[in-house]
N, C-alpha and C positions, 0 to 999 in steps of 0.2 A: 872650527866657527870663530873664532875671534874675532874675524872682519867683521861677520854679522855684529857679535853682540858691538862693535864700535859705532856701526854704521847711526849716524845721527844726523839730523839737519835742525841749524838754529836759523830761527828765522826772525830778523829784528822788523818790527811788526807798529806801525803810527796811522794816525787819524789824521785829516785835515783839520784844523782847527772850527772850519764853519760847519761842517758836519758834525763834530764832537758837540756842539752848542744847540742840535735839536735831540741830542738824544739823552735819556737819563743816565746818569753816573755809573747803575749797576746792571747798563743794559748787556747782552752776553756778545762776547766776541768770540769768534769759531775761527782756528786755524787749521788747515785741512791740506794734506798732501793727499794726491792718487794720480792712477796711473794715465799718462800723456795719452787723450783719445780713448782711452779704455773706459769700463766701469765708473759711474758717478759716485760709488762708495768708498771711501776715503783708505789709505792704509796707513795713515797717522793723523790723529786728532786731536786739539784739545781747544778747552774753553777757557777763558779768562774773562775778567770784568772789564768795561771801558776804563774802568777807575784808573784800571795798571797801566793803561798806554801814556806815552811809549812802553814797548817791553822788547825782551829777547824771550821767545819761545822757544824748546828743544823740541824735536820730535824724536822718535825712536821707535823701536818695534814694540815696545811698553805701551807705547799709543795707539796702538791697530785696534781700532773696535769690533774686526774679526780674526781669528787666530790662524789663520790660514793664507790670509794675505796681509804681508809684512812688510814695511819701508826698505826693509835688505835684498828683498827678492827682486827689487826695481833697479835699473842702475840710472835711469833718469824719473822725475815725478813732474806735477803741475801742482805748484803750491799757491794757496790763496786764501785771502783774509774775509771774512763775512761777519757783519752786526746783526743780529737778530732782534728786529724790534718786538719777538713772541717769547725770546728766548728758545724756540726751535730750532735744531740743527738744519732741519733743513731747508733748502733756499727757497724764498718766496719773494712776489714780487714787492718794491718798497725797501728790500733789504738792502745795507751798504755796503760796497766788497770792496776788494784789490781784484786790480787787473791779474790774472793768473801768471805764472812765472813760471816756465820751466828750465828745472837746473839738475843738476847730480842729486842722488838721494845721502850724499852724506856733502857736506860744506854749509857754506852761510849763501842767506837769501834777505833780500830787503821789501817788503810791503809796504806801499801807503794806501789805506781806505780813503777815497776819492771818489766814487761815484755810487750813483742808488742800482739796483739790478733793475732791468727794465720789467 
């Protein structure tokens, strides 16, 4: 099970300056990894503060909100970042987010929060 223990995804994350100016420094930023085309529930999730951006976040099995669904169980994941205006993890209209990127479940990906959720 060494491979599973080693499965982690590095997410380099930033936000466009124009969007950053619209938000309080303590706004919640969620970095999510989920099954592409699968359930919306993430297999990995971390919350950081907007003031921490730019940041590099590591997602691993330890970041799974469900013990039965882990990052290491998937060969590929869809990764995205969202700024929640309300602090709630669930997506809401008006939240700012990155484009979702499909990638291997281990490795590195870059995300830019650059648009409002419709």
